[in-house]
NUDO-36328 format. One record per residue (C-alpha): residue number from 0; y, x, z. Coordinates in nm, 4 decimals. Last residue first. Example, Ala and Ser with C-alpha at 12.3 -4.5 7.8 and 13.67 -1.06 7.14 Angstrom:
<sites>
SITE   seq      north       east         up
SITE     1    -0.1060     1.3670     0.7140
SITE     0    -0.4500     1.2300     0.7800
</sites>
This chain:
<sites>
SITE   seq      north       east         up
SITE   346    -0.4028     1.1485    -2.9504
SITE   345     0.0108     1.1323    -2.9416
SITE   344     0.0051     0.8483    -3.1750
SITE   343     0.3953     0.7571    -3.1452
SITE   342     0.5853     1.0788    -3.1391
SITE   341     0.9136     1.0962    -3.0914
SITE   340     0.9787     0.7540    -3.0089
SITE   339     0.6833     0.7504    -2.8013
SITE   338     0.7761     1.0112    -2.6073
SITE   337     1.0836     0.8856    -2.5444
SITE   336     0.9733     0.5388    -2.4277
SITE   335     0.7337     0.7518    -2.1984
SITE   334     1.0479     0.9449    -2.0201
SITE   333     1.1598     0.5765    -1.9188
SITE   332     0.8462     0.5331    -1.7348
SITE   331     0.8148     0.8376    -1.5980
SITE   330     1.1639     0.8102    -1.4791
SITE   329     1.0857     0.5005    -1.3220
SITE   328     0.7827     0.6291    -1.1307
SITE   327     0.9895     0.9461    -0.9545
SITE   326     1.2391     0.7364    -0.8956
SITE   325     1.0028     0.4749    -0.7415
SITE   324     0.8784     0.7590    -0.5220
SITE   323     1.2205     0.8156    -0.4067
SITE   322     1.2677     0.5092    -0.3259
SITE   321     0.9624     0.4258    -0.1516
SITE   320     0.9532     0.7747     0.0030
SITE   319     1.2855     0.7202     0.1401
SITE   318     1.1763     0.3905     0.2915
SITE   317     0.8951     0.5484     0.5090
SITE   316     1.0975     0.8368     0.5904
SITE   315     1.4131     0.6528     0.7505
SITE   314     1.7230     0.4860     0.6457
SITE   313     1.7607     0.3774     0.3404
SITE   312     2.0995     0.4098     0.0663
SITE   311     1.9181     0.6709    -0.1087
SITE   310     2.1528     0.9013    -0.3457
SITE   309     1.9738     1.0101    -0.6717
SITE   308     2.2665     0.9467    -0.9514
SITE   307     2.2835     0.7027    -1.2082
SITE   306     1.9706     0.7366    -1.4318
SITE   305     2.1387     0.9277    -1.6720
SITE   304     2.3008     1.1616    -1.4619
SITE   303     2.0735     1.2287    -1.1448
SITE   302     1.7762     1.1325    -1.2736
SITE   301     1.7887     1.2370    -1.5763
SITE   300     1.8814     1.6219    -1.4695
SITE   299     1.6121     1.5757    -1.2218
SITE   298     1.4056     1.5877    -1.5109
SITE   297     1.5909     1.8242    -1.7236
SITE   296     1.5962     2.1102    -1.4406
SITE   295     1.2047     2.0481    -1.4320
SITE   294     1.2007     2.1962    -1.8085
SITE   293     1.4308     2.5347    -1.6797
SITE   292     1.0748     2.6774    -1.5765
SITE   291     0.9857     2.7457    -1.8873
SITE   290     1.3007     2.9621    -2.0340
SITE   289     1.3243     3.0771    -1.6974
SITE   288     1.0301     3.2275    -1.7180
SITE   287     1.1268     3.4971    -1.9914
SITE   286     1.4629     3.5098    -1.8059
SITE   285     1.2544     3.6131    -1.5171
SITE   284     1.0536     3.8680    -1.7088
SITE   283     1.3919     4.0542    -1.8215
SITE   282     1.4931     4.0312    -1.4651
SITE   281     1.1713     4.2465    -1.3978
SITE   280     1.2213     4.4743    -1.6541
SITE   279     1.5546     4.5877    -1.5585
SITE   278     1.4924     4.6203    -1.1881
SITE   277     1.5114     4.3709    -0.9380
SITE   276     1.7179     4.5087    -0.6125
SITE   275     1.5490     4.7040    -0.3171
SITE   274     1.7970     4.7767    -0.1045
SITE   273     1.7989     4.4030     0.0672
SITE   272     1.5091     4.2302    -0.1253
SITE   271     1.4896     4.1581    -0.4916
SITE   270     1.2470     3.8181    -0.5761
SITE   269     1.0235     3.7747    -0.8888
SITE   268     0.9907     3.4615    -1.0392
SITE   267     0.6923     3.2664    -1.0323
SITE   266     0.4276     3.2697    -1.3521
SITE   265     0.1671     3.2765    -1.1788
SITE   264    -0.1591     3.1836    -1.3669
SITE   263    -0.4145     2.9652    -1.1879
SITE   262    -0.8221     2.9977    -1.0993
SITE   261    -0.7760     2.7908    -0.7726
SITE   260    -0.8260     3.1424    -0.6199
SITE   259    -0.5774     3.2785    -0.8168
SITE   258    -0.3273     3.0281    -0.6954
SITE   257    -0.3869     3.0253    -0.3187
SITE   256    -0.3455     3.3997    -0.3329
SITE   255     0.0033     3.4153    -0.5080
SITE   254     0.1194     3.1708    -0.2677
SITE   253     0.0019     3.3469     0.0274
SITE   252     0.1481     3.6831    -0.1002
SITE   251     0.4777     3.4775    -0.1123
SITE   250     0.6986     3.3773    -0.4381
SITE   249     0.7970     2.9665    -0.4367
SITE   248     1.1305     3.0520    -0.3412
SITE   247     1.2118     3.2969    -0.6538
SITE   246     1.1852     2.9769    -0.8786
SITE   245     0.8736     2.8663    -1.0331
SITE   244     0.6228     2.8110    -1.2740
SITE   243     0.2165     2.7875    -1.3241
SITE   242     0.0046     2.8674    -1.5962
SITE   241    -0.3670     2.7418    -1.5927
SITE   240    -0.2844     2.4945    -1.8739
SITE   239    -0.5030     2.1915    -1.9409
SITE   238    -0.3612     2.0384    -1.6329
SITE   237    -0.6495     1.8138    -1.4487
SITE   236    -0.6539     2.0949    -1.1769
SITE   235    -0.3676     1.9672    -0.9820
SITE   234    -0.0568     2.1910    -0.7287
SITE   233     0.1950     1.9371    -0.6074
SITE   232     0.0692     1.8799    -0.2161
SITE   231    -0.0247     2.2338    -0.1318
SITE   230     0.2679     2.3846    -0.2923
SITE   229     0.5418     2.1666    -0.0243
SITE   228     0.5792     2.4582     0.2192
SITE   227     0.6599     2.6650    -0.0812
SITE   226     1.0048     2.4680    -0.0822
SITE   225     1.1174     2.5067     0.2709
SITE   224     1.1336     2.1671     0.4401
SITE   223     1.4613     2.1285     0.5875
SITE   222     1.5553     1.8710     0.3666
SITE   221     1.3051     1.5803     0.4870
SITE   220     0.9939     1.5598     0.2531
SITE   219     0.8758     1.3707    -0.0150
SITE   218     0.5777     1.4908    -0.2456
SITE   217     0.5215     1.4714    -0.6199
SITE   216     0.2849     1.4448    -0.8751
SITE   215     0.2653     1.4368    -1.2329
SITE   214     0.5930     1.4241    -1.3607
SITE   213     0.5889     1.3960    -1.7216
SITE   212     0.8151     1.7046    -1.8824
SITE   211     0.5500     1.6651    -2.1967
SITE   210     0.4334     1.9750    -2.2314
SITE   209     0.5069     2.1884    -1.9475
SITE   208     0.3547     1.9142    -1.6821
SITE   207     0.6021     1.8876    -1.4196
SITE   206     0.4918     1.8970    -1.0310
SITE   205     0.7705     1.7351    -0.7915
SITE   204     0.9205     1.7946    -0.4590
SITE   203     1.1832     1.4968    -0.3499
SITE   202     1.3598     1.6372    -0.0796
SITE   201     1.5168     1.4383     0.2088
SITE   200     1.8924     1.3945     0.3782
SITE   199     2.2003     1.6023     0.4944
SITE   198     2.3017     1.8679     0.2897
SITE   197     2.5485     2.1973     0.3478
SITE   196     2.7054     2.3438     0.1111
SITE   195     2.6771     2.7818     0.1040
SITE   194     2.4566     2.7565    -0.2459
SITE   193     2.1852     2.5121    -0.0741
SITE   192     2.2170     2.4315     0.3208
SITE   191     1.9527     2.2076     0.4685
SITE   190     2.0250     1.9092     0.7188
SITE   189     1.7274     1.6991     0.8064
SITE   188     1.6395     1.2963     0.7788
SITE   187     1.3787     1.1623     0.9912
SITE   186     1.5926     1.0156     1.2271
SITE   185     1.8148     0.8513     1.0498
SITE   184     2.0652     0.6300     1.2881
SITE   183     2.1487     0.2483     1.2198
SITE   182     1.8979     0.1371     1.4000
SITE   181     1.9164     0.3300     1.6376
SITE   180     2.2651     0.1843     1.6729
SITE   179     2.1913    -0.1717     1.6841
SITE   178     1.9027    -0.0513     1.9313
SITE   177     2.1051     0.0469     2.2174
SITE   176     1.9371     0.0739     2.5287
SITE   175     1.7205     0.3712     2.4256
SITE   174     2.0144     0.5208     2.3023
SITE   173     2.1277     0.6642     2.6019
SITE   172     1.9832     1.0093     2.6160
SITE   171     1.9124     1.0669     2.2586
SITE   170     1.5200     0.9412     2.1700
SITE   169     1.2603     1.2272     2.1393
SITE   168     1.0804     1.3776     1.8467
SITE   167     1.2200     1.7519     1.9207
SITE   166     1.4501     1.7524     1.6325
SITE   165     1.5915     1.4300     1.7572
SITE   164     1.6752     1.5539     2.1012
SITE   163     1.8657     1.8270     1.9330
SITE   162     2.0396     1.6473     1.7214
SITE   161     2.1433     1.4254     2.0466
SITE   160     2.2381     1.7729     2.2166
SITE   159     2.4854     1.8921     1.9343
SITE   158     2.6366     1.5073     1.9193
SITE   157     2.5274     1.2838     1.6257
SITE   156     2.7108     1.1672     1.3305
SITE   155     2.4435     1.0155     1.0934
SITE   154     2.5159     1.1497     0.7260
SITE   153     2.4180     0.8599     0.4678
SITE   152     2.1283     1.0132     0.2172
SITE   151     2.0955     1.3184     0.0233
SITE   150     1.8394     1.3742    -0.2151
SITE   149     1.7743     1.7638    -0.2455
SITE   148     1.5582     1.8480    -0.5648
SITE   147     1.2339     2.0174    -0.5591
SITE   146     1.0575     2.2534    -0.7819
SITE   145     0.7393     2.3326    -0.9274
SITE   144     0.6415     2.3533    -1.3209
SITE   143     0.2672     2.2980    -1.4030
SITE   142     0.0661     2.4557    -1.7260
SITE   141     0.0764     2.3748    -2.1481
SITE   140    -0.0763     1.9962    -2.0836
SITE   139    -0.0864     1.7145    -1.8501
SITE   138    -0.2766     1.4462    -2.0112
SITE   137    -0.0395     1.2119    -2.2674
SITE   136    -0.2734     1.0379    -2.4996
SITE   135    -0.2882     0.6942    -2.3793
SITE   134    -0.5341     0.7332    -2.1237
SITE   133    -0.3436     1.0194    -1.9808
SITE   132    -0.0399     0.7823    -1.9656
SITE   131    -0.2183     0.5310    -1.8043
SITE   130    -0.3517     0.7130    -1.5135
SITE   129    -0.0292     0.8458    -1.4646
SITE   128     0.0850     0.4602    -1.4412
SITE   127    -0.1884     0.4282    -1.1670
SITE   126    -0.1128     0.6734    -0.9767
SITE   125     0.2582     0.6274    -0.9027
SITE   124     0.1304     0.2687    -0.8215
SITE   123    -0.0879     0.4684    -0.5254
SITE   122     0.2436     0.6492    -0.4364
SITE   121     0.4494     0.3670    -0.3990
SITE   120     0.1745     0.1357    -0.1997
SITE   119     0.2958     0.3162     0.1690
SITE   118     0.2822    -0.1010     0.2703
SITE   117     0.5674    -0.0348     0.5078
SITE   116     0.7427     0.0911     0.2172
SITE   115     0.6272    -0.1922    -0.0194
SITE   114     0.6802    -0.4699     0.2257
SITE   113     1.0615    -0.3443     0.2387
SITE   112     1.1027    -0.3188    -0.0868
SITE   111     1.0087    -0.7043    -0.1466
SITE   110     1.1951    -0.7937     0.1303
SITE   109     1.5176    -0.5688     0.0428
SITE   108     1.4871    -0.7698    -0.3325
SITE   107     1.4969    -1.0804    -0.1068
SITE   106     1.7831    -1.0097     0.0678
SITE   105     2.0022    -0.9183    -0.2652
SITE   104     1.8828    -1.2714    -0.4261
SITE   103     1.6171    -1.3029    -0.6901
SITE   102     1.7581    -1.4576    -0.9782
SITE   101     1.5775    -1.8393    -1.0522
SITE   100     1.5967    -1.8866    -1.4430
SITE    99     1.8509    -2.1225    -1.5581
SITE    98     1.9927    -1.8689    -1.8266
SITE    97     1.6677    -1.7739    -1.9147
SITE    96     1.4442    -1.5316    -1.7182
SITE    95     1.1972    -1.3058    -1.8519
SITE    94     1.2963    -0.9803    -1.6402
SITE    93     1.3985    -0.7620    -1.9084
SITE    92     1.5620    -1.1083    -2.0840
SITE    91     1.7857    -1.1468    -1.7784
SITE    90     1.8650    -0.7475    -1.7792
SITE    89     1.9462    -0.7621    -2.1221
SITE    88     2.1733    -1.0806    -2.0561
SITE    87     2.3733    -0.8666    -1.8017
SITE    86     2.6063    -1.1372    -1.5452
SITE    85     2.3205    -1.2930    -1.3510
SITE    84     2.0814    -0.9974    -1.3672
SITE    83     2.3853    -0.7695    -1.2687
SITE    82     2.4571    -0.9310    -0.9297
SITE    81     2.1470    -0.9602    -0.8147
SITE    80     2.1062    -0.5669    -0.8676
SITE    79     2.4867    -0.5064    -0.7050
SITE    78     2.3975    -0.6576    -0.3789
SITE    77     2.0604    -0.4851    -0.3630
SITE    76     2.2240    -0.1120    -0.4416
SITE    75     2.1805    -0.0208    -0.8046
SITE    74     2.0973     0.3386    -0.9387
SITE    73     2.0454     0.2563    -1.2698
SITE    72     1.6934     0.3135    -1.3080
SITE    71     1.6426     0.2314    -0.9273
SITE    70     1.7342    -0.0723    -0.9062
SITE    69     1.6011    -0.1973    -1.2776
SITE    68     1.2602    -0.0144    -1.1340
SITE    67     1.2978    -0.2809    -0.8470
SITE    66     1.3285    -0.5617    -1.0479
SITE    65     1.0868    -0.4681    -1.2704
SITE    64     0.8173    -0.4946    -0.9183
SITE    63     1.0180    -0.8046    -0.8393
SITE    62     0.9028    -0.9799    -1.2104
SITE    61     0.5889    -0.7848    -1.1472
SITE    60     0.5342    -1.0271    -0.8132
SITE    59     0.6519    -1.3429    -0.9120
SITE    58     0.9392    -1.4463    -0.6228
SITE    57     0.7840    -1.6726    -0.3775
SITE    56     0.7214    -2.0391    -0.3909
SITE    55     0.9227    -2.2743    -0.1894
SITE    54     0.8522    -2.4406     0.0971
SITE    53     0.5193    -2.6320     0.1251
SITE    52     0.1734    -2.4669     0.0438
SITE    51     0.1255    -2.4276     0.4287
SITE    50     0.0218    -2.1894     0.6904
SITE    49    -0.1165    -1.9409     0.4602
SITE    48    -0.4195    -1.7032     0.5746
SITE    47    -0.6806    -1.8441     0.3763
SITE    46    -0.4993    -1.7639     0.1450
SITE    45    -0.4902    -1.4118     0.1099
SITE    44    -0.0988    -1.3441     0.1589
SITE    43     0.1061    -1.2480    -0.1156
SITE    42     0.3395    -0.9358    -0.1374
SITE    41     0.1363    -0.6396    -0.0501
SITE    40    -0.1993    -0.7550    -0.2486
SITE    39     0.0236    -0.8999    -0.5020
SITE    38     0.1382    -0.5988    -0.6027
SITE    37    -0.1785    -0.4292    -0.6421
SITE    36    -0.2930    -0.7100    -0.8733
SITE    35     0.0263    -0.7158    -1.0958
SITE    34     0.0362    -0.3667    -1.1497
SITE    33    -0.1628    -0.4104    -1.4826
SITE    32     0.0675    -0.7047    -1.5875
SITE    31     0.3310    -0.4545    -1.6367
SITE    30     0.1582    -0.2317    -1.8962
SITE    29     0.4700    -0.0367    -1.9954
SITE    28     0.5937     0.0377    -2.3789
SITE    27     0.7053    -0.2914    -2.4621
SITE    26     0.9454    -0.3700    -2.1720
SITE    25     1.0678    -0.0150    -2.1594
SITE    24     1.1528    -0.0767    -2.5592
SITE    23     1.3700    -0.3595    -2.4716
SITE    22     1.4867    -0.2519    -2.1718
SITE    21     1.6255     0.0429    -2.4070
SITE    20     1.8426    -0.2077    -2.6273
SITE    19     1.8292     0.0122    -2.9739
SITE    18     2.1859    -0.1358    -3.0429
SITE    17     2.0227    -0.4057    -3.3200
SITE    16     1.8317    -0.5526    -3.0615
SITE    15     2.1307    -0.6482    -2.8306
SITE    14     2.2542    -0.7781    -3.1625
SITE    13     1.9658    -0.9895    -3.2262
SITE    12     1.9693    -1.0681    -2.8016
SITE    11     2.3548    -1.1928    -2.8879
SITE    10     2.2402    -1.3977    -3.1392
SITE     9     1.9317    -1.5950    -2.9655
SITE     8     2.1993    -1.6529    -2.6770
SITE     7     2.4410    -1.8115    -2.9349
SITE     6     2.1449    -1.9843    -3.1123
SITE     5     2.0440    -2.1549    -2.7408
SITE     4     2.3875    -2.2381    -2.7186
SITE     3     2.6627    -2.1082    -2.4913
SITE     2     2.9037    -2.3577    -2.3303
SITE     1     3.2383    -2.3516    -2.4527
SITE     0     3.5322    -2.2236    -2.2141
</sites>
């Protein structure tokens, strides 16, 4: 097989541009270098703590952050992201790597993500990018839409007694002297039922602004937490609109009182009760509200379909928060590309 020359590579990149490589647009609209100070706080030891300058240099902080973004954009495992970087020219160009460039291996990807998880840095990175969106003219407008999506994780097969102990915050009998077994068990995830089906994992609670369909705030919980219990984590004061839209799961006197106290107007769906079904007027009102509330389903649909699914291949709440938070951040980055296409000058 003939060796690829510099001009062959240039021609190939030109052809990618002709097909509107989405990663080329993402590279342009996201201020990647702005993340460097925060990332290097997590991934690089201070000069005084370094034992020696010998050995291989650590991977560039921004390159590794972009690698993690790629992994969630395409829902790739650590082994898969390593392979795809080696195989795909669009990935190499996005990371600024040449054919001879040093590619982060699967273990390195895991270590960098683990460092983010242990530092709890993902939410800070998300807020930093949200501030950038506001400075670019994409402030939260039109009101807030609240909803939650179940994020599945690999099922832990436990006995009834083991599950009971886990729910009590205890270590099940026989696990204490089996660290390998414990490391494979997710004791933070929980079971829940939706539409008659059981699901094991976590929930991604989000606040999406009506105008731009950007995630403005999120909260990660186990799957058993009721959607309405995350409201305090989601409501913001920065939206230009006073309306709040949500499905009937959020309807209660307590939540209505919270919205009123904050000067917000409730557009939460009404729900019928046993023996007291909704009347024609209430059903019509719900249908009208659904035309707005449906916009949050577009967000979850993009994460589930366009971004390769929402399955989290991790164990524990800290890692789930990192993976889900990165998914939300990557969605907003991807959405910014779309918004720029629609309106290059939002201000």
